[in-house]
C-alpha positions as CSV (number, residue, x, y, z in Angstrom):
1,X,12.5,8.8,-9.9
2,X,11.1,6.4,-7.3
3,X,7.6,6.1,-6.1
4,X,7.0,9.7,-5.0
5,X,5.9,12.9,-6.7
6,X,5.8,16.0,-4.5
7,X,3.2,18.8,-4.6
8,X,5.3,21.4,-6.6
9,X,6.1,18.8,-9.3
10,X,2.4,17.8,-9.6
11,X,1.3,21.4,-9.6
12,X,3.8,22.1,-12.4
13,X,2.6,19.1,-14.4
14,X,-1.0,20.2,-14.2
15,X,-0.2,23.8,-14.9
16,X,1.6,22.8,-18.1
17,X,-1.3,20.6,-19.2
18,X,0.7,17.4,-19.1
19,X,-1.5,14.3,-19.2
20,X,-1.9,13.2,-15.5
21,X,-4.5,10.9,-14.0
22,X,-5.3,11.6,-10.4
23,X,-6.6,8.8,-8.2
24,X,-8.2,9.7,-4.8
25,X,-8.0,6.5,-2.7
26,X,-9.7,7.7,0.5
27,X,-9.9,4.7,2.8
28,X,-9.0,3.9,6.4
29,X,-9.7,0.9,8.6
30,X,-12.8,1.7,10.6
31,X,-13.9,4.6,8.2
32,X,-16.2,3.4,5.4
33,X,-17.0,6.9,4.3
34,X,-14.1,7.5,1.8
35,X,-16.4,8.4,-1.1
36,X,-18.3,10.9,1.0
37,X,-15.0,12.5,2.0
38,X,-14.0,12.6,-1.7
39,X,-17.2,14.3,-2.7
40,X,-16.7,17.0,-0.1
41,X,-13.3,18.0,-1.4
42,X,-10.6,16.5,-3.7
43,X,-7.8,17.5,-6.0
44,X,-9.2,19.0,-9.3
45,X,-10.0,16.3,-11.7
46,X,-9.3,13.4,-9.3
47,X,-11.3,10.2,-9.8
48,X,-12.4,8.3,-6.7
49,X,-11.1,4.8,-6.3
50,X,-13.0,2.5,-4.0
51,X,-10.4,0.3,-2.3
52,X,-12.9,-2.3,-1.0
53,X,-14.5,-3.0,-4.4
54,X,-11.9,-1.9,-7.0
55,X,-8.6,-2.7,-5.3
56,X,-9.8,-5.9,-3.7
57,X,-11.9,-9.0,-4.4
58,X,-14.5,-10.0,-1.8
59,X,-13.1,-11.2,1.5
60,X,-12.6,-14.9,2.0
61,X,-11.0,-16.7,5.0
62,X,-8.7,-18.6,2.7
63,X,-7.4,-15.4,1.0
64,X,-7.9,-12.6,3.6
65,X,-9.9,-9.5,4.0
66,X,-8.7,-7.7,0.8
67,X,-7.6,-10.3,-1.7
68,X,-6.2,-9.1,-5.0
69,X,-8.8,-8.9,-7.7
70,X,-8.5,-10.9,-10.9
71,X,-6.3,-9.0,-13.4
72,X,-9.2,-8.6,-15.9
73,X,-11.3,-6.9,-13.3
74,X,-8.4,-4.6,-12.2
75,X,-7.8,-3.6,-15.8
76,X,-11.5,-2.8,-16.2
77,X,-11.3,-0.6,-13.1
78,X,-8.2,1.2,-14.4
79,X,-9.9,1.9,-17.7
80,X,-12.9,3.2,-15.8
81,X,-10.6,5.6,-14.0
82,X,-9.5,7.0,-17.4
83,X,-6.0,5.5,-17.6
84,X,-4.5,5.1,-21.0
85,X,-1.2,3.4,-22.0
86,X,1.6,5.9,-21.6
87,X,-0.2,8.1,-19.0
88,X,1.3,9.3,-15.7
89,X,-0.8,8.4,-12.7
90,X,-0.6,10.0,-9.3
91,X,-2.5,8.4,-6.3
92,X,-3.1,10.1,-3.0
93,X,-5.3,9.8,0.1
94,X,-5.6,11.7,3.4
95,X,-3.9,9.1,5.6
96,X,-0.2,9.5,4.8
97,X,-0.7,7.4,1.6
98,X,-1.4,4.2,3.6
99,X,-4.4,3.5,1.3
100,X,-3.1,5.1,-1.9
101,X,0.0,2.8,-1.8
102,X,-2.3,-0.1,-2.6
103,X,-3.2,1.5,-5.9
104,X,0.5,2.4,-6.6
105,X,1.6,-1.2,-5.9
106,X,-1.2,-2.8,-7.9
107,X,-0.5,-0.7,-10.9
108,X,3.2,-1.4,-10.7
109,X,2.5,-5.1,-10.2
110,X,0.3,-4.9,-13.4
111,X,3.2,-3.6,-15.4
112,X,2.2,0.1,-15.4
113,X,5.5,2.0,-14.9
114,X,4.5,5.7,-14.5
115,X,2.6,5.6,-11.2
116,X,3.5,7.7,-8.2
117,X,2.3,8.6,-4.7
118,X,1.7,12.3,-4.0
119,X,4.0,12.8,-1.0
120,X,2.0,14.1,1.9
121,X,-1.3,13.4,0.1
122,X,-4.3,15.7,0.3
123,X,-2.9,17.5,3.4
124,X,0.3,18.5,1.5
125,X,-1.8,19.9,-1.3
126,X,-4.0,21.9,1.1
127,X,-0.9,23.1,3.1
128,X,0.4,24.6,-0.2
129,X,-2.8,26.6,-0.5
130,X,-3.8,24.9,-3.7
131,X,-7.5,24.6,-4.8
132,X,-9.8,21.7,-4.3
133,X,-13.1,20.9,-5.9
134,X,-16.2,19.0,-4.8
135,X,-18.5,16.5,-6.4
136,X,-17.8,13.5,-8.6
137,X,-15.5,13.3,-11.6
138,X,-16.5,10.9,-14.4
139,X,-13.4,10.2,-16.5
140,X,-13.5,9.3,-20.1
141,X,-12.8,5.6,-20.4
142,X,-9.2,4.7,-20.9
143,X,-7.5,2.0,-22.9
144,X,-4.7,0.8,-20.6
145,X,-3.5,-2.8,-21.0
146,X,-2.4,-4.4,-17.8
147,X,-0.8,-7.7,-17.1
148,X,0.7,-9.0,-13.8
149,X,3.9,-10.2,-12.2
150,X,5.6,-6.8,-12.1
151,X,6.3,-6.9,-8.3
152,X,7.6,-9.7,-6.1
153,X,4.9,-11.6,-4.2
154,X,5.0,-14.4,-1.6
155,X,2.2,-16.7,-0.5
156,X,1.3,-18.1,2.9
157,X,3.7,-21.0,2.7
158,X,6.7,-18.8,1.9
159,X,5.7,-16.4,4.6
160,X,6.0,-19.2,7.1
161,X,9.6,-19.9,6.4
162,X,10.8,-16.6,5.0
163,X,12.6,-15.6,8.2
164,X,14.9,-18.6,7.9
165,X,16.8,-16.8,5.1
166,X,15.5,-13.3,5.1
167,X,13.6,-10.6,7.0
168,X,9.8,-10.7,7.2
169,X,8.4,-7.4,8.3
170,X,5.1,-6.9,10.0
171,X,3.8,-3.4,9.0
172,X,0.9,-3.2,11.5
173,X,0.9,-1.1,14.6
174,X,3.1,-2.5,17.4
175,X,0.2,-3.4,19.7
176,X,-1.3,-5.6,17.0
177,X,2.1,-7.3,16.3
178,X,2.5,-8.0,20.1
179,X,-1.1,-9.4,20.3
180,X,-2.3,-6.8,22.8
181,X,-5.3,-5.9,20.6
182,X,-6.8,-7.3,17.4
183,X,-9.7,-5.3,16.1
184,X,-10.6,-7.3,13.0
185,X,-8.8,-10.6,12.5
186,X,-9.6,-13.9,14.2
187,X,-6.5,-14.2,16.4
188,X,-4.0,-11.8,17.9
189,X,-0.3,-11.8,17.4
190,X,2.1,-12.2,14.5
191,X,3.5,-14.7,12.0
192,X,6.4,-16.6,13.6
193,X,9.7,-15.1,12.7
194,X,8.3,-11.7,11.7
195,X,9.9,-8.4,12.8
196,X,7.8,-5.4,13.8
197,X,8.1,-2.4,11.5
198,X,4.9,-0.3,11.7
199,X,4.2,1.8,8.6
200,X,3.8,4.9,10.9
201,X,7.6,4.9,11.2
202,X,7.9,5.5,7.4
203,X,6.5,9.1,7.6
204,X,7.0,12.3,9.5
205,X,4.3,14.2,11.4
206,X,3.0,15.8,8.3
207,X,2.5,12.4,6.6
208,X,5.4,12.8,4.2
209,X,7.8,9.9,3.7
210,X,11.1,10.3,5.6
211,X,14.2,11.1,3.5
212,X,15.8,8.1,1.8
213,X,18.8,8.1,4.2
214,X,16.6,8.0,7.3
215,X,14.4,5.2,5.8
216,X,17.5,3.2,4.9
217,X,18.9,3.6,8.4
218,X,15.5,2.5,9.8
219,X,15.5,-0.7,7.8
220,X,19.2,-1.4,8.3
221,X,18.5,-1.3,12.1
222,X,16.0,-4.0,11.5
223,X,18.6,-6.2,9.9
224,X,18.0,-5.4,6.2
225,X,21.0,-5.2,3.9
226,X,21.8,-5.4,0.2
227,X,21.9,-9.2,0.2
228,X,19.0,-9.9,2.6
229,X,15.7,-11.0,1.0
230,X,12.8,-8.8,2.4
231,X,9.1,-9.5,2.5
232,X,6.3,-7.5,4.1
233,X,2.8,-8.2,5.4
234,X,0.2,-6.3,7.3
235,X,-3.4,-7.0,8.3
236,X,-4.9,-7.4,4.8
237,X,-2.2,-6.5,2.3
238,X,-3.0,-2.8,2.1
239,X,-0.6,-0.9,4.3
240,X,2.1,-3.4,3.6
241,X,2.3,-1.8,0.1
242,X,3.2,1.5,1.9
243,X,6.2,-0.4,3.5
244,X,7.2,-1.7,0.1
245,X,7.2,1.8,-1.2
246,X,9.3,3.0,1.8
247,X,11.8,0.2,1.2
248,X,12.1,1.2,-2.4
249,X,12.8,4.8,-1.4
250,X,15.5,3.4,0.9
251,X,17.0,1.3,-1.9
252,X,15.6,-2.1,-1.1
253,X,13.3,-4.4,-3.1
254,X,10.6,-6.2,-1.1
255,X,8.0,-8.8,-1.7
256,X,4.5,-8.5,-0.6
257,X,2.4,-11.1,1.1
258,X,-1.1,-10.1,-0.2
259,X,-3.2,-12.3,2.1
260,X,-1.2,-11.0,5.1
261,X,-2.3,-11.7,8.7
262,X,-6.0,-11.8,7.9
263,X,-5.3,-14.9,5.7
264,X,-2.8,-16.4,8.1
265,X,-4.9,-16.0,11.3
266,X,-7.9,-17.6,9.6
267,X,-6.1,-20.9,9.4
268,X,-6.3,-22.6,12.8
269,X,-3.4,-24.9,11.9
270,X,-1.0,-22.0,11.6
271,X,0.5,-20.7,14.9
272,X,0.7,-17.1,15.9
273,X,3.3,-15.5,18.3
274,X,2.5,-12.9,20.9
275,X,4.9,-10.5,22.6
276,X,7.7,-8.4,21.3
277,X,10.0,-11.1,19.9
278,X,9.8,-12.6,16.4
279,X,9.8,-16.2,17.5
280,X,11.2,-19.0,15.3
281,X,10.0,-19.3,11.7
282,X,8.0,-22.4,10.9
283,X,10.1,-23.8,8.1
284,X,7.0,-24.9,6.2
């Protein structure tokens, strides 16, 4: 089925009373008011997920701005959201699933199979004329058991030499890749050997993922093929999860570098490249 569930399919599930846990992951870089937006209006029954505190550990220069939390803490969060073993979980946001993909990836990585992104997110639900509700939702505690290691991951060392044998994608906006601007991290530019592939190119104007054939063509144009290892990073490991989802839709499996550029750029011994060319991988 892949990582996506569309609005008609979700509406049908809910109308039939099929057990579905909805996660509202409202977060965007530069907008700390996700919970306030959630309280104003969200899908009926949706539980708010705080990306900064529930989908990340505290920032640390050695691990980046949004390090992955310990598995035990993530399991506690998932139970607090009301997730039970065997449930179907659907995550969404109001930013083309750029934040919700973090919850999708983390649950998949934790061994939870039935988790999906609502294609088009909150906007698609609203465009269909479906109802919203306001105020908080306090879910009954769940009993889900989570582990780890369900998705491929690379560390800083492997990111440095990945491009020697595969494709390392930089999912940030092109101007950050080129080093023209850097709003949050210590240095501007990209990891040597990385290829620019902004997440904005994964979706249409309505914020829905492009069809699988278009996504496959996009990634093939970047040099990705059936036998080419792929890894992805972004600023802090959040939107890179969106790229992993897009690659899965296109038929490719990709590893995530959770520390991403926020970890890399905090180490002054590691070089960064500016401009529109990948540069040579380090061969660490």
